[in-house]
BAVO-358670 format. One record per residue (C-alpha): y, z, x; residue in one letter. Coordinates in pm, whole numbers, plus 32768, in hexadecimal, padded with zeros to 4 digits. Each point is the difference from the previous one (the first is absolute). Example, Ala and Ser with C-alpha at 12.3 -4.5 7.8 and 13.67 -1.06 7.14 Angstrom:
BEGIN
7E3E830C84CEa/81587FBE8089s/
***
This chain:
BEGIN
B04B660C31B5m/80637E94802Ec/81197F5780BCg/81097F127F7Ci/81027F3280B7a/80E97EDF7FBEg/81397F3A8042i/81007F747F0Ac/812F7F24803Fh/80F380847EFAi/80F07ED68013d/7EF87EFE7FABg/7EEF7F2E80A5p/80078011817Ad/7E937FDB805Dg/7F068119803Fv/7F1780048129s/7E9080277FAAl/7FBB8087815Bn/811B80FA7FD4g/7F6680877EBEi/7EAB800D80A9k/809480D48117r/80A480F47F0Ft/7EC280357F3Ai/7F2D8004813Cg/80C181338070a/7F8880B37EC4l/7E8A7FB8800Fc/7FB8816F804Dh/808680497EA2r/7F307EF37F56g/7ED07F9780C9p/7F3E7F5C7EE1d/80C07EB97FDAe/81587F5E801Bt/80BF7F127F1Eg/81457F3A8012i/80EE7F517F0Ey/80FA7F0E8096l/81137F1A7F86d/81447F808098d/80C281407FB0q/7F0A8121800Av/7EC0806F80A9g/7F2881207F82l/7EDD809880BDg/7EF781017FA6h/7EFB80C180C8a/7F0680917F0Br/7F3981407FEFl/7F2F7FB87ECBs/7FDE81217F09i/80177F667EA3i/7F6F7EAA7FA0d/7F517FC6814Cl/7F9B7E997FB3s/81337F607F61s/812880DC8059g/806F7F30812At/817A7FF0802Bq/80FC7F657FDBp/7FC67FF47E88i/80C07F1D7F10h/804A7FF17E8Cn/7F857EEA7F18k/81007EF5805Ed/80168074816Ak/8172804B7FDFs/7FCB81688072l/7F4580718138w/7FB38163806Fi/7F8780BA8133v/7FCA816E7FC9y/7F8E813B80B4n/7F8481297F3Bg/7F6280587EB5e/808C80137EA0v/7F1680F67F5Af/805E7FBA7E96n/7FC87E89801Cy/7EE67FEF7EF9p/80EA808D7EF7e/811B7F18806Bl/7F147ED77FFFk/7F95803F7E97k/81697FEE7F8Fd/803D7EC080C5l/7EC97F5D7F6Cl/8083804A7EA4r/813E7F4A8060k/7F417EC98068g/7FE6802A8179h/7EC17F7D80A0r/7F6480748146f/7F207F598100y/7FAB814180C0t/7FAF81667FA2t/80F080938100s/812980E57FC8d/80D37F1180D1t/7FF57EF17EF6e/805E80FF7EF5v/8137805F80C7v/80627E90801Fl/7FDE7FBD7E8Ah/80BA813E7FACl/811D7F8980E0y/7FF67EAE7F50e/802380B77EB5e/81058107805Aq/809B7FB58153g/8064813080D3p/7FDD80E37ECEd/7E877FE2802Bc/801680FC811El/803E81197F0Ak/7EA47FCC7F6Dq/7F3D80008145l/7F39813C8049n/7F977FDB8167g/80557FC6816Bq/807B7EAB8065f/80D47F1380CCa/803A7EB87F49i/80877EAA805Fa/80267EF77EEFi/808B7EA1802Dw/80927F517ECFd/7FDE7E908058a/80D17F917ED4k/812680EA8030k/7FDC8000817Dk/800C817D8005e/7F4580FA80D9l/7FB081547F6Bf/7F92812880D6l/7FAE81587F74a/7F76814D8071r/7F5581197F41d/80BB81327F86r/7FC180EF8120v/7FB97F0D811Bg/7E888018802Ai/7FF37E968070r/80F67F838109p/80E17ED07FF6l/80F87F96810Dy/80F47EE08015y/81187F6680C7t/81007EF27FB1v/803D7F028114l/80DA7ECB7FCFn/7FDA800D7E84n/7E8880298021t/7F44812F7F7Cv/7ED3806180D1i/7F2381177F76f/7EB780AB804Ca/7F2F81387FCEs/804180628169e/811A7FC280F5i/7F197F718108k/7FC07EDB7F18s/81757FB67FE5i/80188008817Af/7F117ED9801Dt/81387F317FB7n/808E7FBE815Ae/81657FEB7F7An/800381707F9Fi/806F80EF8110s/7F608153803Er/811381018026r/7FE081777FCAi/80FB808E7F06d/80A0813D8092p/805580847EA4i/7E917FE17FA0a/7FA280D4812Dm/80FC81077F95d/7F6680027EA4q/7E9B801F807Ei/8059812880DAf/80A480AA7ED6t/7F327FA37ECDf/7EBA7F9A80B1w/80397EA17F79t/81047EF67FC4t/80C87FF97EBEl/7FBB7EC27F3Dt/80607EEA801Bp/802D803E8175r/7EDC7FD380F1t/7FD980438174v/806B7E998046f/815B7F727FCAk/80207F067EE3d/7E9C80437F84i/800980B27EAFy/7F0980B67F26e/80167FB57E8El/8034815E7F6Ep/7EFD808E7F11p/804A7FB67E93g/80D07ECC8059h/7FE07E887FE7y/80A67EE180BDl/80507EAF7F6Ak/808E7EBF8091t/80C77F1C7F1Bs/81177F068035g/800180378176g/803081797FDAk/7F2281308037v/801D81227F09t/7F4C814F8005i/7FDB80DC7ECCr/7F6C81577FBBk/7F0E800A7EDAy/7F8281698021w/805C814B80A2d/7F608157801Ci/805B80C27EC4p/80DF81328013l/8003811B7F03y/80F281177FAEs/7F8C81507F79r/806F7F927EA5a/7F0E7EDB8012e/7ECE80CE8058q/7ED97FF37F14s/7FD881047EEFd/7E847FDE800Bl/7F358136804Ds/7F5F8023815Ap/7EAD7FBA7F62q/807E7EC27F59e/80A27F8C8144i/7EBB803980BFc/7F387F377F02r/81007EE68008h/80037FF5817Dv/7E848001800Cq/7FF67EDB7F0Cd/80FB7F4080D4l/7F3F80438142l/7EB67F9F7F63q/80937EBA7F7Fd/80A07FB88153a/7EB0802C80ACv/7F4A7F317EF8r/80D87ECB8026i/7FFD8019817Dr/7E887FE17FFCl/80207EA07F70r/7F777F31811Da/7EE87F0E8050d/7FAF80C1813Ev/7F94816B8035p/811981047FF9v/7FEA813A80D5g/80D881368028c/80AA80B2811Ey/7F9D816F7FF9l/80BE80EF80E3s/7FA681407F4Ag/8167802C7F8Cg/806980197E95l/807B7E9A7FDDd/7ED97F358082s/7F0780FE7F75s/809D7FE57EA7g/7FF67E858009t/7E967FFB8072t/7F9E80FF7EF7a/80977F247EF0l/7F357ED9807Ev/7EB980C38016v/801E80B07EB1r/80767ED97F33n/7FA87EB480A1f/7F177FF8812Dn/7F32812A806Dk/7F7E7F398129d/81557FB68098v/80097FEA817Cr/80FE80E280AFt/809E7FFD815Af/80B4810E80C6g/809280598154i/7FA5811F80E8r/80C98075812Ff/7FBB80AE814Bd/810C81037FBFs/7F9A81147F10a/8169801A7F8Eg/7FF57E9D7F73f/7E937FDB7FA0d/7FB380197E8Ce/7E8C7FCB8022g/7F9A81407F51k/80CC7F9F7ECDy/7F6D7EA28004q/7EA38094800En/804C80E17ED7l/80727ED97F2Em/7EE27F208073v/7F09810D7F98s/80B4804A7EB9y/801F7E937F97l/7EB47F93809Cn/80917EC28097v/7F8A7F21811Bn/80FD805A810Dh/804E7F678153t/80F180A880EEd/80A17F918143l/804B80F88112k/81467F838095a/801480848163t/8143802680C0n/7F897EEE80EAe/7FC07F0F7EE0q/815380477F69i/80B07FC1814Ag/7F407EC08044a/803F7F747EA3s/817380527FF1l/80777EAF808Ep/7F337F3E7EFEd/808380E07EECc/81687FC3806El/7FC27E8A7FFCw/7F9980197E94h/811480F47F9Ac/811C7F35809Ee/80DC81328032k/800B813580E1p/7F2E81287F8Dl/806F81698020l/7E9D80807FE3r/7E9F7F7E802Dt/7F9D803B7E93g/7FCA7E8D7FB3p/7F077FD3811Ev/7ED880C47F6Dp/802D7F427EB9l/80017EBD80C7f/7EB58069809El/7F6E806B7EB1l/80587EAF7F66s/7F1F7F5C8102d/7EE180E47F96v/803F7FA77E94v/7FFF7E8C804Br/7EBF801480CBk/7F6080BC7EDEs/803B7ED07F23g/812C80837F3Cy/814B7F507FC6k/809980F87F0Av/8028817A8008v/80C180EE7F20l/80D9810680ABt/80D2812A7F9Fg/814A7F758083e/812A80447F1Fg/7F77813B7F5Da/80CC80F280D5d/813D7F467FA5e/7FB380007E8Bi/7F7A81627FE1f/80DF80A98102g/7EEC804C80F6g/80D37FF0813Cy/80A28137808En/814E7F4B8005i/801B802B7E86f/7FC88177801Dr/80E58013812Fe/811E7F6C7F37a/7FCE81027EEEk/7FF3812080F9v/81357F8380B8r/80C57FEE7EBCr/7FA2816B7FC3f/806F805A8162l/814F7F567FC6a/803E80AB7EB2k/7F8A815A8069y/805D802E816Fp/7FC381797FF8n/7EB67FFF7F47s/7EE580C98099q/7F0F7EF07F8Es/80827EFA80F3r/7F098040811Aa/7EE080347F0Ee/80367EB07F58l/80047F44814Ai/7ED180C28074g/7F3C7F967ECCq/80477E948051l/7F8180188165y/7F3681428030p/7F557F7C813Ay/81537FD280A8i/807F81557F95f/7EE480A380C1d/80B77F9C8141n/814B80C1802Ap/80A77EEF80D0r/7F9B7EEA7F11l/806B80DC7EDCk/816380138088r/80017E89803Et/7F907FB97E9Cl/810280EB7F6Aq/81107F5780CDs/7F7F7EA97F96f/801180537E8Df/815A80978024a/80967EB3806Br/80CB7F427F00g/800181137EFAl/81737FC07FC8d/7FAD7E9B7F90q/7F3D80587EC6i/80B77EF17F36d/7FAB7EED80F9d/7F197F077F4Ep/7F1C7FFB8133i/7FF8817F801Bf/7E85800F7FD2s/7FB97F1F812Bh/8129802C80E5f/7F75810D80EAi/7EBE7F3E803Br/80B47EBA803Ew/80FB80AD80DFd/7EE880A380C3n/7F557EB0803At/81497F608068s/801280E18133r/7F0F7F0B80A2i/81297F148019k/808C80D0811Dt/7EFF7F4380D2f/808A7EAB7F9Ef/80837F2F811Fs/81777FE68027q/7FEA7E917F9De/7F49804F7EBCl/80E781247FAFt/81327F23802Be/7F627EEF7F29a/7FC480FA7EE5v/816C806F8019g/808680C97EDAq/7EF07F977F0Ey/7FAA81177F09d/7EA67FE07F68g/8033812B7F1Ay/812E7F577F67q/7F3C7EBF7FCBe/7EFB80C67F3Ev/810D80AD7F2Fr/80A27EB37FAAq/7EB27F657F9Es/7FA7810B7EFFl/7FEE7F847E99p/80EE804F7EE7e/7FA8814B7F60g/7F6E8096813Df/80FA811F7FF9e/7F93805E7E9Er/7E8F80158056a/7F5A81508039d/7FBD807B8161d/7E917F9F8003f/80417E9F7F7Cs/81057FC5810Fr/7F1A80798115a/7EE47F367F6Aq/80D77EC57FF6y/80618020816Fl/7E9980408069e/7F757EDC7F3Bm/81147F028042a/8012803B8177i/7ECF80A98096f/7EF07F937F0Em/806D7E977FC4s/80727FB08161n/7F0D80CD80D3y/7ECC80867F4Cl/7FB37EC77F38l/804F7F26812Cs/7FA6809B814Fs/7EF480E37F6Cq/7F997F167EE7g/80107E867FF4d/80237FC88177r/7ED580CD806Fv/7F197F877EECa/
***
């Protein structure tokens, strides 16, 4: 990962402090330790902290186009850049680097914001148009790479992390009570809100543009929704072949790098499947990394060992002790920039250090597979609960719940608790958030421990209603799985997994 930061006076030239830009990018050097770069004029300043992955020798940012009217700082990777570059070369564009960053800049020069629809990758982009005096910020479709901003006195200040924005002494640090309510309901804030008042996160699949003294934000992509009528008529065998082809291609283009690429290997289906695709098709000598735990209930070492033996890979594992996790939690929180409801990000934070010390900058993971393929229990829970609501007298009720959580059903007291838990909200089967409501509601009970001051500040705010109102057109026509999948991806995956357990701990 890299870090980007900048400042833009949207009303016109007002002077930009070089030392100010240096401070903002200095706060991001943990993201890009290899080198830093700055572009500065009287209206805008752009900064970049680089972690070099592609074009190690000449990919220094900021990068400009031929006449230096466009400048870019960029965090991420666009995996289909060679194909995009070929098309741009045919149209007469010329390049002075071999980096994907320059391809993105020329594609923007050619197509403007529409270029985002062609980018296959993970990115946060900042482009300054020196002729039009316009700033363009954009974020990838699902929010793998972060981008934050604030607007202060007609000045846009942006960065990959909030701590960089806070290097500006004119920006106050105030906790947002509504954000705290959201975190202790959904495990995360709902974009564009962050933990801090007046600091915003550019939502995934959106871009921001300044023009004529105004700031506009537009959505260019959203998670697709499907009704039963739109489901494929392909056979299961054809679907499997198609999915395998897509996965193999996704792995292939993600191995495009000028540095070694490793894999996380937990022993679970997702990371094991990704690693197997790498070994069988691209690199049989791939290096893998995994985590072990003190507690037998969490440790997946035996499954890791099975996959290591089966795939014959060079594997390194880290045993994350309870003491290590506790000691590293403050550092992890500093990176995550929001409260955590569990310590899950900490072992990944520790493993990232092992990866770095092993000489690796890039690893492939299995994140996102559960959301796409319905691997989480919450998808099955929603289906079971719909059955419970429709058939309240069915003898299969207890059996279905028991199949979901057999280890809980072995304990009579926990069995009753689970049955009571699943019975909640069964009269709200038409609620668009039906699939997730009982889990969110269960988490929200933590808020009974809020201070009186915080409770009063939250007031009558209703996070569930905010989610309902944010749902896209056509949500009500989608099938049950697509709706549950949308909620899981748009809220938990984009705002928590890819952030607190992804970008921030890498």
